[in-house]
Structures are given as structure tokens and as C-alpha cells.
C-alpha positions in Angstrom: 25.1 -56.3 34.5 28.0 -55.5 36.8 29.5 -53.2 34.1 26.2 -51.4 33.6 26.0 -50.9 37.4 29.5 -49.4 37.5 28.7 -47.1 34.6 25.5 -45.9 36.3 27.4 -45.3 39.6 30.1 -43.4 37.7 27.4 -41.2 36.1 25.9 -40.5 39.5 29.3 -39.4 40.8 29.7 -36.7 38.2 29.4 -33.2 39.5 25.8 -32.0 39.6 27.2 -28.8 37.9 26.7 -30.5 34.5 23.0 -29.8 34.9 21.9 -26.4 33.5 21.3 -24.0 36.3 19.5 -20.7 36.3 22.2 -18.3 37.6 20.0 -15.2 37.4 21.0 -12.6 40.1 23.9 -14.7 41.2 27.7 -14.4 40.7 30.8 -16.6 41.0 33.0 -15.3 43.8 36.7 -15.9 43.8 37.7 -14.6 47.3 41.4 -15.1 47.4 44.5 -15.6 45.2 45.1 -19.2 44.1 46.3 -21.3 41.2 43.6 -24.0 41.6 40.3 -22.1 42.0 38.3 -21.7 38.8 35.0 -22.3 37.0 34.8 -24.4 33.9 31.8 -23.6 31.6 30.3 -26.3 29.4 29.2 -24.8 26.0 26.7 -25.9 23.4 29.1 -25.0 20.5 29.4 -27.8 17.9 31.3 -26.1 15.1 34.0 -23.6 14.5 33.2 -20.0 15.2 33.3 -17.4 12.4 32.1 -14.7 14.8 31.2 -14.4 18.5 30.0 -12.0 21.2 30.8 -12.6 24.9 29.2 -10.4 27.6 29.7 -10.5 31.3 30.1 -8.5 34.5 33.5 -8.5 36.3 34.0 -7.0 39.8 37.6 -6.7 41.2 39.9 -4.2 42.9 43.1 -6.0 42.0 45.9 -3.6 41.0 47.6 -6.2 38.9 46.5 -8.0 35.7 44.1 -10.9 35.8 42.2 -13.2 33.4 38.5 -12.6 32.9 37.5 -15.1 30.2 39.7 -17.9 28.9 38.7 -20.1 25.9 41.3 -22.7 24.8 41.3 -25.6 22.4 43.7 -28.6 22.3 45.5 -27.1 19.3 45.5 -23.3 20.3 46.0 -21.5 23.5 44.1 -18.2 23.9 41.6 -19.0 21.1 39.6 -16.3 23.0 41.0 -14.4 26.0 39.8 -11.3 27.8 42.5 -10.1 30.1 43.0 -7.0 32.3 46.6 -5.9 31.7 46.8 -3.0 34.1 44.7 -0.1 35.2 42.9 1.3 32.2 44.1 -1.3 29.7 42.6 -4.6 28.5 43.7 -7.2 25.9 41.6 -9.4 23.7 43.1 -12.4 22.1 41.8 -14.4 19.1 43.7 -17.4 17.8 46.6 -16.6 20.1 47.0 -13.0 18.7 46.5 -10.1 21.1 45.2 -6.6 20.7 44.9 -3.9 23.3 42.2 -1.4 24.3 42.5 1.5 26.7 39.5 2.2 29.0 40.0 5.4 31.0 37.3 4.7 33.5 37.7 2.9 36.8 34.1 2.1 37.9 33.3 -1.4 39.2 31.6 -3.7 38.6 32.1 -3.4 34.9 29.8 -4.8 32.2 32.0 -5.9 29.3 31.2 -7.2 25.8 33.7 -8.4 23.2 32.8 -9.1 19.6 34.8 -10.5 16.7 34.0 -11.5 13.1 36.2 -13.5 10.7 35.1 -11.8 7.5 36.6 -8.4 8.5 38.7 -9.3 11.6 37.0 -6.4 13.4 37.1 -6.6 17.2 35.0 -4.5 19.5 35.2 -3.9 23.3 32.2 -2.4 25.0 32.3 -1.3 28.6 29.1 -0.4 30.4 27.3 -0.1 27.1 29.9 2.2 25.5 32.2 1.2 22.7 35.9 1.6 22.5 37.5 2.3 19.1 37.2 -0.7 16.8 40.4 -2.7 16.0 41.2 -5.7 13.9 43.0 -9.1 14.1 42.9 -12.6 12.6 40.9 -11.8 9.5 39.7 -15.0 7.9 40.4 -17.1 11.0 38.1 -19.8 12.5 37.9 -20.3 16.2 38.0 -23.9 17.2 34.9 -25.4 19.0 36.2 -28.3 21.1 37.0 -25.8 23.8 37.8 -25.6 27.5 36.2 -22.4 28.8 37.5 -21.1 32.2 36.6 -18.2 34.5 39.0 -17.0 37.1 42.3 -18.3 35.6 44.3 -18.0 32.4 44.9 -21.4 30.7 48.6 -21.7 29.7 47.7 -25.2 28.4 44.4 -26.9 27.6 42.4 -26.8 30.9 45.3 -26.0 33.2 48.8 -24.8 33.9 47.5 -21.9 35.9 49.5 -19.0 37.4 48.2 -17.4 40.6 49.7 -14.1 39.5 47.1 -14.1 36.6 44.1 -15.3 38.6 41.0 -13.2 39.4 40.2 -12.2 43.0 36.7 -10.8 42.7 33.4 -11.7 41.1 32.1 -12.6 37.6 28.4 -12.9 36.6 25.9 -12.6 33.8 28.2 -14.6 31.4 26.5 -15.0 28.0 28.0 -16.0 24.6 26.6 -15.9 21.0 28.0 -17.3 17.8 27.4 -14.0 16.0 28.1 -10.3 16.5 25.4 -8.5 18.4 24.4 -5.1 17.0 25.2 -1.9 18.9 21.6 -1.6 19.9 21.5 -5.3 21.1 24.7 -4.8 23.2 23.2 -1.7 24.9 20.0 -3.7 25.6 22.1 -6.6 27.1 23.7 -4.0 29.4 20.2 -2.9 30.3 19.3 -6.5 31.3 17.9 -8.2 28.2 19.4 -11.5 26.9 18.7 -12.0 23.2 18.8 -15.8 23.5 22.5 -16.6 23.8 23.2 -19.9 22.0 26.8 -20.8 23.2 26.7 -19.9 26.9 23.5 -19.0 28.7 23.6 -17.5 32.2 20.0 -18.4 32.8 20.7 -22.1 31.9 24.4 -22.5 32.7 26.3 -25.8 32.8 29.4 -25.5 34.8 31.9 -27.1 37.3 33.5 -25.2 40.2 37.0 -26.1 41.5 38.9 -25.0 44.5 37.6 -22.0 46.6 34.9 -20.6 44.4 31.4 -19.8 45.6 28.0 -18.8 44.1 26.5 -15.8 45.9 23.8 -13.2 45.2 25.3 -10.6 42.9 26.1 -7.2 44.3 25.1 -5.2 41.2 21.6 -4.4 40.0 
């Protein structure tokens, strides 16, 4: 009985963030540079990924590079990584391999979608509903599913080893992830506000944990 009581109390002490929360019209705000402020997302993925789409809004005026979306497994850093390298350039990593895209615009906030499929290796970056030139990496690869997914920091190890020179100062919202590639029409519709039932991460039913100085606030974009 005593052991059962201890287990129950331990369960109650877990962060309430494990419950799915409707984050509609909200954003995570990272107000200052740090190496310990981040959001961990809990996904519903239960098998390796042969394809994926990740869409989100990011709002920042940092002149340096910063991590936007970091997905690591115990056996592979940067299984999936979306990173701003410098003004007008972004990198996407799959399975630890990077590829770079140039985006000439500088509007903010930006709505970004990245897609990848194993069968062809094709990677797409969409910004504000417009596609960049397609590229390719890690054809035939499978992305691991026992992942630690982090917003606001880049993981240099599984779930940690953060560098404040890579952190985000700004806001992230409307994070959704699918285990397949959305069509061009669907991506444009997501940019317009539709959701298409995301099945890995769902902003309208998001399970997450916040660490350090991170806040949820009403989003500033429409």
C-alpha cells in the first residue's frame, strides 16, 4: 500500500504539461538568451519515419544563427533539425546530414514548413506558403522514433548539452507535424490556417514541458 501511495504521489508531481493542451492563438515566448530555457514536445510517434512534414511560425530579430526545431534520438543527433544559419539562409538536417536553402526575404514572423521523404530523399522548404528549390539528402534513410523534440535550443546530445549562442530569442507557435509529406496545396492551406489532422505533433492538442524562462502568451500574428 505504501509503495502504491508513493507511486501515486510521484504521478501527481509530474508536470501538468504532459496533458494535451489546446494552444490555438498562443505562442511560446523565449524572451532572453540562455542555455537552459526550452520547450520539450511529447509526440505520438511509435515507429520510424519514412517521411515527414513539420510546419510552424517563428518570430525573431536575432542577427546570429539559432535553432528552430530540434529532433534527436539516443543514437543520432540532428535526426531532424531546422536551423537559421544567418540572414537569408536556413539549414535542414536529416539523420545528421545538412542541406542549405537561401531565402531572400526578411519578413517576420515567418511561417515555415519542411518536408522530407525517404523514397527519393527530396527535401522541401516552404516559407510563407512559397516553396524554395527542392533538394535531396539521406535517400533510403529512416528517422528514429524514440525522440526528444526541443524548441528554443539545439541539442548537441540527447535532450541537452545546449549552447546559448544557438538558442532562440523570440517566439514559436502553430507547431504541427505529420508522418507524411503534405501536398503543395495542403501546405498552402496550412499557411492559410487549416490543420489537416497532424498525427505526430498537434498544436491544438499539444503535450509539452517548459523549462527555464519560457512563457505562453497570445500570439502576435493573425
